[in-house]
C-alpha positions as CSV (number, residue, x, y, z in Angstrom):
1,M,137.7,89.4,98.0
2,S,135.5,91.7,100.0
3,E,131.8,91.7,99.3
4,P,129.8,94.8,98.3
5,D,127.8,96.7,101.0
6,G,124.6,95.0,101.9
7,V,125.8,91.5,101.0
8,V,127.0,88.6,103.1
9,R,128.5,85.2,102.1
10,R,126.9,82.0,103.6
11,P,127.5,78.3,103.0
12,V,124.6,76.5,101.3
13,L,123.8,72.9,100.2
14,Q,122.7,73.0,96.6
15,V,120.6,70.1,95.3
16,R,120.3,69.3,91.5
17,A,118.6,66.1,90.5
18,A,120.3,63.4,92.5
19,E,123.4,65.4,93.4
20,A,124.0,67.6,96.4
21,T,127.0,69.9,96.6
22,R,128.2,72.5,99.1
23,H,129.3,76.0,98.1
24,D,129.1,79.6,99.2
25,D,126.1,81.8,98.3
26,L,125.7,85.6,98.5
27,L,122.7,86.8,100.5
28,V,121.2,90.3,100.8
29,V,121.5,91.7,104.3
30,E,118.2,92.5,106.1
31,E,118.2,94.4,109.3
32,P,115.8,96.7,111.1
33,L,116.1,100.5,110.9
34,E,114.3,102.7,113.4
35,I,113.5,106.2,112.1
36,R,113.3,108.9,114.8
37,V,112.4,112.6,114.6
38,V,114.2,115.0,116.9
39,V,112.2,118.0,118.0
40,E,112.8,120.7,120.6
41,R,110.2,120.9,123.4
42,E,110.3,123.3,126.3
43,G,114.0,124.0,125.7
44,R,115.1,120.4,125.4
45,E,115.6,118.0,122.5
46,E,113.3,114.9,122.3
47,S,113.9,112.0,120.0
48,L,110.6,110.5,119.0
49,P,110.4,107.1,117.2
50,V,108.1,107.1,114.2
51,A,108.7,103.9,112.3
52,V,110.7,100.7,112.1
53,T,111.4,99.1,108.7
54,M,113.3,96.1,107.6
55,R,115.9,97.3,105.1
56,T,119.2,96.6,103.4
57,P,121.8,98.7,105.2
58,G,123.1,101.6,103.0
59,Q,121.7,105.0,102.2
60,D,119.9,105.0,105.5
61,E,119.7,108.8,105.7
62,E,118.1,108.9,102.3
63,L,115.6,106.2,103.3
64,A,114.6,108.1,106.4
65,L,114.2,111.4,104.6
66,G,112.3,109.8,101.7
67,F,109.9,108.2,104.2
68,L,109.3,111.4,106.1
69,F,108.8,113.3,102.8
70,S,106.3,110.7,101.6
71,E,104.4,111.1,104.9
72,G,104.3,114.9,104.6
73,V,106.6,115.6,107.6
74,V,109.2,117.4,105.6
75,R,108.7,119.3,102.3
76,G,112.3,119.9,101.3
77,R,115.9,120.0,102.3
78,R,115.4,123.3,104.2
79,D,113.1,121.5,106.7
80,V,116.0,119.3,107.8
81,A,118.6,120.6,110.2
82,W,120.5,117.4,110.5
83,V,120.2,113.7,109.6
84,G,122.4,110.8,110.6
85,H,122.8,107.7,112.6
86,S,122.2,107.9,116.3
87,R,125.1,109.5,118.3
88,D,123.7,108.4,121.7
89,P,126.6,106.5,123.4
90,H,124.1,104.3,125.2
91,E,122.4,103.2,122.0
92,P,123.0,99.4,121.6
93,Q,122.9,99.5,117.8
94,P,123.4,103.0,116.6
95,Q,124.0,101.8,113.0
96,N,120.3,100.7,112.9
97,V,118.9,104.1,114.1
98,V,118.6,107.2,112.0
99,E,117.6,110.5,113.6
100,V,116.2,113.4,111.6
101,R,116.4,116.8,113.4
102,L,113.8,119.2,112.0
103,A,114.7,122.8,111.3
104,P,113.3,125.4,113.8
105,G,109.7,126.2,113.1
106,V,108.9,123.0,111.2
107,P,105.7,121.6,112.8
108,F,105.5,117.9,113.7
109,D,102.4,116.0,114.9
110,H,103.8,112.8,116.4
111,Q,100.4,111.4,117.2
112,R,99.1,111.9,113.7
113,L,102.1,110.2,112.1
114,S,101.9,107.3,114.5
115,R,98.2,106.8,113.7
116,H,98.6,107.0,109.9
117,V,101.9,105.2,109.2
118,Y,101.4,101.9,107.5
119,T,104.0,99.7,105.8
120,S,102.1,97.0,104.0
121,S,98.9,96.3,102.1
122,S,97.7,94.0,104.9
123,C,97.7,96.7,107.5
124,G,94.0,97.1,107.6
125,V,93.8,100.7,106.3
126,C,90.8,100.9,103.9
127,G,91.0,102.3,100.4
128,K,88.8,105.3,101.2
129,A,91.0,106.3,104.2
130,S,94.1,105.9,102.1
131,L,92.9,108.2,99.3
132,E,91.7,110.8,101.8
133,L,95.2,110.8,103.4
134,L,96.8,111.2,100.0
135,R,94.5,114.1,99.1
136,A,95.4,115.9,102.3
137,A,99.2,115.4,101.8
138,C,99.5,115.8,98.1
139,P,97.2,118.5,96.7
140,A,99.1,119.1,93.4
141,A,99.1,116.9,90.3
142,P,102.4,115.9,88.8
143,V,103.8,117.7,85.8
144,G,104.8,115.7,82.7
145,R,105.0,117.6,79.4
146,F,106.3,114.7,77.3
147,R,105.0,112.0,75.0
148,L,107.1,108.9,75.2
149,P,107.3,106.4,72.3
150,P,106.7,102.7,73.3
151,H,110.3,101.7,72.2
152,L,111.7,104.0,74.9
153,L,109.7,102.3,77.6
154,Y,110.7,98.9,76.3
155,R,114.4,99.7,77.0
156,L,113.9,100.8,80.6
157,P,113.8,97.3,82.3
158,D,117.1,96.4,80.8
159,A,118.7,99.7,81.9
160,L,117.3,99.0,85.4
161,R,118.8,95.5,85.5
162,R,122.2,96.8,84.3
163,G,122.2,99.3,87.2
164,Q,121.4,96.7,89.9
165,D,124.9,95.7,91.1
166,V,123.7,93.9,94.2
167,F,120.8,92.2,92.5
168,A,123.1,90.8,89.9
169,R,125.1,89.0,92.7
170,T,122.1,87.9,94.9
171,G,118.8,88.0,93.0
172,G,117.3,89.3,96.3
173,L,116.6,93.0,95.9
174,H,113.9,95.4,94.7
175,A,114.9,98.6,92.8
176,S,113.5,102.0,91.9
177,A,115.0,103.8,89.0
178,L,114.4,107.4,87.8
179,F,114.8,108.2,84.1
180,D,114.5,111.5,82.1
181,A,112.2,111.8,79.1
182,R,115.0,110.5,76.8
183,G,115.3,107.3,78.8
184,R,118.6,108.2,80.4
185,L,119.1,106.7,83.9
186,L,119.3,109.5,86.5
187,L,119.2,107.7,89.8
188,L,118.8,104.1,91.1
189,R,118.4,102.7,94.5
190,E,118.1,99.0,95.7
191,D,116.7,97.5,98.9
192,V,115.2,94.3,100.2
193,G,112.0,96.2,100.6
194,R,110.3,97.8,97.5
195,H,109.0,100.7,99.6
196,N,112.5,101.3,101.0
197,A,114.1,101.4,97.5
198,M,111.6,104.1,96.6
199,D,112.2,106.0,99.8
200,K,115.9,106.0,99.3
201,L,115.5,107.4,95.8
202,I,113.2,110.1,97.0
203,G,115.5,110.9,99.9
204,A,118.4,111.3,97.5
205,L,116.3,113.7,95.4
206,L,115.4,115.7,98.5
207,L,119.0,116.1,99.5
208,A,119.9,117.3,96.0
209,D,116.9,119.7,95.9
210,G,115.5,117.6,93.0
211,L,111.9,117.7,94.1
212,P,109.3,117.8,92.6
213,A,110.6,115.3,90.0
214,S,108.7,116.7,87.1
215,D,109.1,115.4,83.5
216,T,110.6,112.1,84.8
217,V,109.8,108.4,84.5
218,L,110.0,106.1,87.6
219,L,110.4,102.4,87.1
220,V,110.0,99.8,89.9
221,S,111.1,96.2,89.7
222,G,108.0,94.6,91.2
223,R,104.4,95.4,91.3
224,A,102.8,98.9,91.6
225,S,101.1,99.0,95.0
226,F,99.1,102.0,96.3
227,E,102.0,102.9,98.6
228,L,104.4,103.2,95.7
229,V,102.0,105.3,93.7
230,Q,101.4,107.5,96.7
231,K,105.2,108.0,97.2
232,A,105.7,108.8,93.5
233,L,102.9,111.3,93.5
234,M,104.3,113.0,96.6
235,A,107.6,113.3,94.7
236,G,105.8,114.8,91.7
237,V,106.6,111.9,89.3
238,P,104.2,112.0,86.3
239,L,104.8,108.5,85.0
240,L,105.2,105.4,87.1
241,A,106.0,102.1,85.4
242,A,106.2,98.7,87.0
243,V,107.5,95.3,85.8
244,G,104.6,93.7,87.6
245,A,100.9,94.4,88.1
246,P,99.2,97.4,89.8
247,S,96.6,97.1,92.5
248,S,93.1,98.5,92.1
249,L,93.8,101.2,94.6
250,A,97.0,102.1,92.9
251,V,95.0,102.7,89.7
252,Q,92.4,104.8,91.5
253,A,95.1,107.0,93.0
254,A,96.9,107.4,89.6
255,E,93.6,108.3,87.9
256,A,92.7,110.8,90.6
257,Y,95.9,112.7,90.0
258,G,96.4,112.3,86.3
259,M,99.5,110.1,86.8
260,T,100.4,107.8,83.9
261,L,100.5,104.3,85.3
262,V,102.1,101.5,83.3
263,G,102.2,97.8,84.4
264,F,103.6,94.5,83.1
265,L,106.5,96.4,81.4
266,R,108.5,93.5,80.1
267,D,109.2,91.3,77.1
268,G,108.3,94.2,74.7
269,R,104.8,94.9,76.0
270,F,103.0,96.9,78.7
271,N,99.5,97.9,79.9
272,V,98.4,101.5,80.4
273,Y,96.0,102.0,83.3
274,S,95.7,105.7,83.4
275,A,96.6,109.0,81.7
276,P,97.8,107.6,78.3
277,Q,98.3,111.1,76.9
278,R,101.9,111.0,78.0
279,L,102.6,108.1,75.6
280,A,102.9,108.3,71.8
281,L,100.8,105.2,71.2
282,P,99.9,103.8,67.8
283,A,96.4,104.7,66.5
């Protein structure tokens, strides 16, 4: 039986109490993806590397576009002339390289992007600089004209888990899921990296001309870091919920833009860290 995309089968030695047995286990694939932006300079095309991320193969074009959207490089589908895996015959691993060719006239500052790209909370970018970058790239607050009852939020983690096909087989993936104001699942993406799962989802919305994602709810399977709040704000999401905890800078960013931020959404409870007006809470 063939395995789903992004999964490999490997032999393991399983130990329980005093007994050891051998069997096959399913593992999530993790491989590097290099994102390049193709621009035209002095009559010739130039492919410029902008980031490398460790990801689960699949929806690579969405990941690249979501990343570039979150960094303010592209604003919509019309800014993209072409996106796909490298077609360079000399590329040793074209399946691990995605190129995004910008539409004519779309500006691109490679030096700025190289300076400001960061991929983890341990990268050394201070909170003040992070918020200033967010204000420069995301001037508009998200639009959310709903008031959700708590029982609707309680249902979302189960809906996310039901949609995680690969996680059910491996237990090794993060997920981002988008819901409408009635709690209906609109879109779900999985990846070994929590930021990549969000980028894939945003990239899919960009390709479908679904941005900004007003009047939606975004649920992430882990904690709510500043980077995830930043990406959700760029996509126009008014309510971000996380199964885990938010960071202090995530709360600051959500408060600054009036985003409703919910954490510890599990086991019939949650905490509200900002903008509670979108929730129909008991008095």
